[in-house]
C-alpha positions in Angstrom: 29.1 -216.6 104.1 26.8 -215.6 106.9 27.8 -212.1 109.0 28.5 -212.5 113.1 25.4 -211.0 113.9 23.6 -213.4 112.4 25.6 -216.2 113.9 25.2 -215.0 117.2 21.6 -214.5 116.4 21.1 -218.1 115.5 23.1 -219.6 118.1 21.1 -217.7 121.5 18.1 -216.3 119.8 18.2 -213.0 120.2 17.7 -210.6 117.9 21.0 -208.3 116.9 20.0 -204.7 116.4 21.8 -203.1 113.2 24.6 -200.7 114.2 23.0 -197.1 115.1 23.4 -194.3 112.6 26.1 -191.8 113.2 24.9 -188.5 115.0 25.3 -185.3 113.8 25.5 -183.4 117.2 24.5 -180.3 118.9 23.1 -177.2 116.4 26.6 -175.1 116.3 28.9 -177.7 117.3 32.4 -178.4 115.6 33.5 -181.9 116.7 36.5 -184.5 116.1 35.1 -188.2 114.9 36.6 -191.3 113.9 34.6 -193.0 110.8 35.3 -196.8 110.3 37.5 -197.4 107.7 39.2 -200.5 105.9 42.3 -199.1 107.1 41.1 -198.4 110.5 39.3 -195.1 111.9 39.4 -192.1 109.7 39.5 -188.9 111.6 37.0 -186.5 110.6 35.7 -183.0 111.6 31.6 -182.8 111.8 30.1 -178.8 111.6 26.6 -178.7 112.5 24.6 -175.3 111.9 22.5 -174.2 113.8 19.5 -174.7 112.0 17.6 -177.5 109.8 21.3 -177.8 107.2 20.3 -176.8 103.4 22.5 -179.7 102.4 25.3 -181.9 104.1 28.8 -181.7 102.2 31.9 -184.2 102.5 34.7 -182.4 101.7 38.8 -182.7 101.3 41.4 -180.9 101.7 44.5 -180.3 99.6 48.3 -180.9 99.9 49.5 -182.9 97.2 48.6 -186.2 98.6 51.5 -185.6 101.3 50.5 -182.8 103.5 47.8 -180.9 104.9 45.2 -181.7 107.8 41.9 -180.7 109.2 43.3 -177.4 111.0 44.6 -175.9 107.6 42.7 -173.3 106.3 41.3 -175.4 103.2 39.7 -177.9 105.9 38.8 -175.8 109.1 37.9 -172.3 107.3 36.2 -173.6 104.6 34.5 -175.9 106.7 33.1 -173.3 109.2 32.2 -171.0 106.6 30.1 -173.1 105.0 28.7 -174.5 108.6 27.9 -170.3 109.4 25.7 -170.9 105.9 23.9 -173.7 107.0 25.6 -176.7 105.7 26.5 -179.7 107.6 29.9 -180.4 106.9 32.3 -183.7 107.2 36.3 -182.7 106.8 37.8 -185.7 105.7 41.4 -186.3 107.6 42.4 -188.9 105.2 45.8 -190.7 105.9 48.7 -189.4 104.1 50.5 -191.0 101.2 54.2 -191.4 102.4 56.4 -195.1 102.7 53.9 -197.7 103.8 51.2 -195.3 102.4 50.0 -195.4 99.4 47.1 -195.4 96.8 44.4 -197.0 97.5 44.5 -195.4 100.9 44.1 -191.8 100.7 41.1 -193.0 98.8 40.0 -195.5 100.7 39.7 -192.9 103.6 38.0 -190.7 101.5 35.0 -193.5 100.0 34.5 -194.5 103.9 34.1 -191.2 105.3 31.9 -189.8 102.4 29.9 -193.3 103.4 29.6 -191.9 107.1 28.6 -189.3 106.3 26.3 -190.2 104.2 24.6 -191.8 106.6 25.1 -188.8 109.0 23.1 -186.9 106.9 20.5 -188.7 106.4 20.1 -189.1 110.3 20.0 -185.4 110.3 17.4 -185.0 108.1 19.3 -184.1 104.8 18.4 -186.9 101.9 20.8 -188.3 99.0 19.5 -185.5 96.9 21.1 -182.6 99.0 24.2 -184.7 100.2 27.6 -183.6 98.2 31.1 -184.7 97.8 34.1 -181.9 97.2 37.6 -181.7 97.6 40.5 -179.2 96.8 43.9 -179.8 95.0 44.8 -183.2 95.7 41.4 -183.3 97.7 39.5 -182.9 94.6 41.9 -185.6 92.9 40.2 -188.0 96.0 36.8 -186.8 95.3 36.7 -187.6 92.1 38.3 -190.9 92.6 35.7 -191.5 95.3 33.0 -190.8 92.5 34.8 -193.1 89.5 34.9 -196.3 92.0 31.0 -195.9 93.5 30.3 -195.7 89.9 32.7 -198.5 89.2 30.7 -200.7 92.0 26.8 -199.9 91.2 26.7 -197.8 94.2 24.9 -194.4 94.2 27.1 -191.5 93.6 26.8 -187.9 95.6 24.1 -185.3 94.5 26.7 -183.6 93.1 30.4 -182.7 93.3 32.5 -179.8 94.0 35.9 -179.4 92.9 38.5 -177.0 94.0 41.5 -176.1 91.5 41.7 -179.7 91.3 44.7 -182.3 90.0 43.4 -185.0 87.5 46.5 -185.5 85.4 49.5 -187.0 86.1 50.6 -185.1 83.1 48.8 -182.0 83.0 46.9 -180.8 79.5 48.9 -178.0 78.1 48.1 -174.7 79.2 46.2 -172.3 77.6 48.0 -168.8 76.2 46.0 -167.3 78.4 47.2 -169.7 82.0 50.6 -169.4 80.3 50.1 -165.4 80.6 48.8 -165.9 84.3 51.3 -168.1 85.6 54.0 -165.1 84.1 52.5 -162.8 86.6 53.9 -165.2 90.2 56.6 -163.8 92.2 59.7 -166.1 91.6 59.9 -168.8 93.6 56.5 -169.8 93.3 55.2 -173.1 92.9 54.0 -173.6 88.9 53.0 -177.1 89.5 55.2 -177.9 86.0 55.0 -181.5 84.7 57.6 -183.4 86.0 57.0 -181.8 90.0 53.1 -183.2 88.9 54.6 -186.8 88.0 56.2 -186.5 91.1 53.2 -186.1 93.4 51.8 -188.9 91.5 54.2 -191.3 91.8 54.7 -190.5 95.7 50.6 -191.3 95.6 51.0 -194.2 94.3 54.1 -195.3 95.0 55.5 -196.3 91.4 54.9 -194.4 88.0 52.0 -193.6 87.9 52.0 -194.5 84.0 49.1 -197.5 84.1 47.4 -196.2 87.6 43.8 -196.8 87.8 41.5 -194.6 86.5 40.5 -193.4 89.9 44.0 -192.0 90.3 44.0 -189.8 87.1 40.3 -188.9 87.2 41.1 -186.5 84.3 41.5 -189.2 82.3 38.4 -191.5 82.7 34.8 -192.6 81.3 32.7 -189.8 83.1 29.3 -190.9 81.5 27.1 -191.4 84.8 29.0 -188.5 87.0 26.8 -186.0 88.6 26.5 -182.5 88.5 29.9 -180.9 89.1 31.5 -177.6 90.1 34.8 -176.5 89.0 36.8 -173.9 90.5 39.5 -172.6 88.8 43.2 -170.2 90.5 43.6 -168.5 87.5 47.6 -168.8 88.0 47.8 -171.9 88.2 50.0 -174.7 86.8 47.6 -177.2 87.3 44.4 -174.9 85.9 45.0 -177.1 82.4 43.9 -179.9 84.5 40.2 -178.5 85.7 39.5 -177.0 82.4 40.2 -180.4 80.4 38.3 -181.6 82.8 35.3 -179.4 82.5 35.3 -179.6 78.9 35.3 -183.7 79.3 32.0 -183.1 81.6 30.6 -181.4 79.2 30.9 -183.7 76.5 29.7 -186.7 78.7 26.6 -184.8 79.3 27.4 -183.7 82.6 26.0 -180.6 83.9 28.8 -178.9 84.8 29.8 -175.3 85.9 33.3 -174.0 85.6 34.1 -170.7 87.2 37.7 -169.4 87.1 38.6 -167.1 90.1 40.3 -164.3 88.8 43.1 -163.0 90.5 43.6 -166.1 92.5 46.8 -168.4 92.5 47.0 -172.3 93.3 45.5 -173.1 96.6 43.6 -169.9 97.6 40.8 -171.1 99.4 44.4 -171.5 102.1 44.2 -167.6 102.1 41.8 -165.1 103.6 41.4 -163.3 100.0 38.6 -162.0 97.9 39.1 -164.8 95.6 38.5 -167.3 98.5 36.0 -165.2 99.4 34.2 -165.4 96.2 34.5 -169.4 96.0 32.6 -169.9 99.3 30.0 -168.0 98.1 29.9 -170.0 94.9 29.6 -173.3 96.7 27.4 -172.3 99.3 25.0 -171.1 95.9 26.0 -174.3 94.6 25.2 -176.8 97.2 21.6 -175.1 97.1 21.0 -175.1 93.7 22.2 -178.6 92.6 19.6 -180.6 93.1 17.6 -178.5 90.2 20.7 -179.6 88.0 20.0 -183.4 88.6 16.3 -183.5 88.2 14.2 -185.0 90.4 15.2 -188.1 92.9 14.5 -191.0 91.3 
């Protein structure tokens, strides 16, 4: 079946130009934009560095699939710090899980933003070997799930993936003794992300029991062959720590280059707080984005 542009060209004889690629914007700028998606426009915020970008990075905030936005520190402060470090960043304001908005809508939005950001990067002179995807907590789940969907579709994945304290299992792997000790340091009332709470979070995302959900919903249980290089940042006192560490171990088993760093003295969501651990993680992300092309070898 031909598309509307082909039909118009045949009827009128006038060639139809393909849509122009998105333009990044002025150096040093921050601008709210939209990316086309299957459920309507997807909110994105584009952060353009002052000079030639060291990389392009599409970034998804966390919030249990149900809260969060482009203004939260985990989105805006992280993207701004990486912009100042020389990276072109596209922060994704995906639709949040709620009544009437369940899987695959947030995942579809992240995929749409990834494709748009990839085209934006190319128009800005950033090649595919320096174009990355990442996310924090539930955003890390959405980023990892997007990669699995790209691989399943036979589409090129990002050059690498950054996962900050991700949730990747509806049933978290058992916590290590070290993780249990770290959780014991949390003050009373602090969210520990115990298994019932994690399962409820996934049920809210899917809109049903998460058992039997597609692999992209629980990337920690999926085959990982073909996954691009990954940086995993782990919060020390975090009930989701086992999910991140188990995923890193499975990446190693699949032959995927992976760097897994335990950020000492942090608790879940540390990129939302202006603290030493968050600043250390931002330096690690900057360094890894610059070095990651060498991990994957020459582009083919």
